N, C-alpha and C positions, 0 to 999 in steps of 0.2 A: 377468461369469459365464463358467462354461468352458464350451466348445462340448458336451460331453457332457451336462452341465446344461439346455440348451436344449430347450425343450418336444416341439410339436407337428413328427411325422414325421422328428425324430433318431432317428439310429439306437441303440437297446439301451432306450428309451421304450417302454411295453409302452401299447397300445392307449387301452385301459381308463384309463389314468394320462393319457394326451397329450391325452384328452378334456378334463383338468379345468387345462390348462396354457393360457398366452396362449405365441403365438409368442416371445417371451424368455423362455421359463421360469420365470415364475412360475405361482402359482393362480389360476385363474379362477374358481373355486366349489370349496365343501366341498361334494362326495356326499353327499345325506339318507339314501342307503339304509348303512347299517352296513356292509355287504357290502365296499362298492366304497369308502368313506372308510377301510376298513382295508388296503384296497389300493393307497390311495393314502397314507397316511398311511407306512406299511411301505417303499415305493419310496420317500419324501422320507430316513427315518431311513437308508437306506441313501448316497441321495447328501449329507447332510451329516454323517454318522462314518464311519468306519473301522472295522474289526471291531478291538479291541482300543485303542481310542484312546478316549481320557476329555478331557473339556472343560470348562471353568466354563462358570456362567453367562452371562457376558458374551458368550463365544465361541459358545455355542450360541444366542442373541440374534443374534449379528448373522449365522450363516449361514442362520438361517432368515428372515430380514427378505430375505434374497436371494428368497424365494418368496412371503412374505405379508407383509403390514406389521403382520397382528397376530400377534408372536409371542409373547403370550402364551397366545391362542387354540393353536396347532399345538402348540407346549410341553405344555398340559395335555391335549389329543388323545394324544400321543404319550407320554407319561405313566400317562394311564388305562387305553391301550387297552395298556401294558406291552411297547411299542418301542421305549423307551428307560428304564435304569434310573439312577435317580440314588443317591447317599449319603444318607443320614438327616438329615443336617443340611442337604441341597439344594443344593449350591454344587457337584457333580461329577456329570455325565451321560457316558453310554453307553451302547452297544449291549448289548442283553442277550446273556452268553455262553449258550451253547449245551451242555449236559451231554451227550454222546454216550454210548447206553443199551448195555449190556453185549449 
């Protein structure tokens, strides 16, 4: 795992997120409170994909598996909270694009 992805005490990891990571950067628990869960998942989304990048389901699963063994759960949460988008056929995943307001 990349050094910047490692968990507790690592520069750039928000304290709320670090609380739910093992020392090697894997998720130790999923927060029960929705606000904390969304914060953790938002952080995770930015760790697994870069803006403008898109990946297939196999690549996404491989990246998510670095954080937790239940890849399907993470993928489902990321989609349900609209932190990732996917094509209608479910084969390509990306971070949502943000349209600037005029």
